[in-house]
C-alpha positions in Angstrom: 15.0 -1.7 -2.9 16.8 -4.7 -1.5 15.6 -8.3 -1.6 13.5 -8.9 1.5 12.2 -5.3 1.7 8.5 -5.3 2.0 5.6 -2.8 1.6 1.9 -2.8 2.3 -0.6 -1.9 -0.3 -4.1 -2.4 -1.6 -4.6 -3.4 -5.3 -7.3 -1.8 -7.4 -7.9 -5.2 -8.9 -7.6 -8.2 -6.5 -4.3 -10.0 -6.3 -3.4 -13.3 -4.7 -0.7 -14.6 -2.4 2.2 -16.1 -4.5 1.6 -13.8 -7.4 4.8 -12.4 -8.9 5.3 -9.3 -11.1 7.9 -6.9 -12.4 5.8 -3.8 -13.2 3.4 -2.6 -10.6 -0.4 -3.1 -10.9 -2.6 -0.1 -10.0 -2.4 0.1 -6.2 -2.6 2.3 -3.1 0.6 2.2 -1.1 -0.3 2.2 2.5 3.3 2.1 3.9 6.3 2.1 1.6 9.3 -0.2 1.8 10.2 -1.4 5.3 12.3 -4.0 7.0 11.3 -6.1 10.0 12.8 -9.3 11.3 9.5 -11.2 11.5 7.8 -13.4 9.0 5.2 -11.9 6.7 2.6 -14.3 8.3 3.3 -12.9 11.8 3.1 -9.3 10.4 -0.2 -10.1 8.6 -1.7 -11.6 11.8 -0.6 -8.6 13.9 -2.1 -6.2 11.3 -5.3 -8.2 11.1 -5.7 -7.6 14.8 -4.9 -3.9 14.5 -7.4 -3.5 11.7 -10.1 -5.9 12.8 -12.7 -3.0 13.1 -12.2 -2.2 9.4 -14.7 -3.7 7.0 -14.7 -3.8 3.2 -15.3 -0.4 1.5 -15.3 1.3 -1.8 -12.9 4.1 -2.9 -13.3 6.3 -6.0 -10.9 8.4 -8.1 -10.9 12.2 -7.7 -8.5 14.8 -9.1 -5.1 14.3 -10.7 -1.8 15.5 -9.1 1.9 14.6 -9.3 4.5 13.7 -6.8 6.6 16.6 -5.5 9.8 14.8 -6.4 8.7 13.2 -9.7 6.6 15.7 -11.6 6.1 13.2 -14.5 4.5 10.6 -12.2 0.8 11.3 -12.3 -1.4 10.2 -9.4 -5.1 9.9 -9.0 -6.1 11.2 -5.7 -9.0 9.4 -4.0 -12.2 11.0 -2.9 -12.2 12.0 0.7 -13.1 10.9 3.3 -11.7 7.4 2.7 -10.7 4.7 5.3 -7.2 4.6 3.8 -6.1 7.5 6.0 -7.0 5.6 9.2 -5.6 2.4 7.9 -2.3 4.0 7.1 -2.1 5.4 10.7 -2.9 2.0 12.2 -0.4 0.1 10.0 2.4 2.7 10.7 1.7 2.5 14.5 1.9 -1.3 14.4 5.3 -1.2 12.5 6.6 1.5 14.9 5.8 -0.8 17.9 7.7 -3.6 16.2 10.6 -1.2 15.6 10.5 -1.7 11.8 12.9 0.3 9.6 10.7 2.4 7.2 12.3 3.9 4.2 10.3 7.2 4.2 11.2 7.9 7.8 14.8 7.0 7.5 15.4 9.2 4.4 13.7 12.2 6.2 11.5 12.6 3.1 8.2 11.5 4.6 5.2 13.4 3.3 1.7 13.6 4.7 -0.2 10.5 3.5 -2.5 11.4 0.6 -4.5 8.3 -0.5 -3.9 7.9 -4.2 -3.3 5.5 -7.1 -0.2 6.0 -9.2 -0.6 5.7 -13.0 1.3 2.7 -14.3 2.2 3.3 -18.0 -1.1 3.2 -19.9 -3.0 2.0 -16.8 -4.7 4.5 -14.7 -7.7 4.9 -12.4 -10.3 7.3 -13.9 -12.0 10.2 -12.1 -15.1 8.7 -10.5 -14.0 5.1 -11.1 -14.9 3.0 -8.0 -13.0 0.0 -6.7 -13.7 -2.3 -3.8 -11.1 -2.8 -1.1 -11.5 -5.8 1.2 -7.8 -6.6 2.0 -4.3 -5.3 2.1 -1.3 -7.1 0.6 2.3 -7.5 1.8 4.6 -7.3 -1.2 8.2 -8.4 -0.9 11.1 -7.4 -3.3 12.7 -10.6 -4.6 15.6 -9.1 -6.7 14.3 -8.4 -10.2 10.7 -9.0 -9.3 8.2 -8.6 -6.5 5.9 -11.2 -4.9 2.7 -11.0 -2.9 3.7 -12.8 0.2 0.7 -12.3 2.5 -2.7 -10.7 2.7 -4.7 -9.0 5.5 -8.5 -9.4 5.0 -10.9 -6.8 6.4 -14.1 -7.7 8.2 
């Protein structure tokens, strides 16, 4: 992706604003890469309002699957029901109202949202493993690395 592109995710292990990384941590992608001519702080504030009814919750790993387009990338589906489905809808609705460019809608490859954690090398979420979610993160591509630029706290 291009520098300045952003995505919204939840980390399995808590992150912090200002954290930089090259390889991804275990995470749930809520909305993939997007572009919007507003600051991350403004986006985080708007999403906080859109998600104010959501409180902290727990999610747990379920079965294993793979992406349709990348059979070697294993994903750990999350036990349903999970609040992530409603969160994804609210975030996407907010970004649509702001007229954001979303990579998955532009490329015409948008798939139905399936809450999951993608395995990252030797890191993976185990079946039945539970993690707590009390916030979302806005991650920005900064060239060769990514940075957590803002957070949206629940509750």
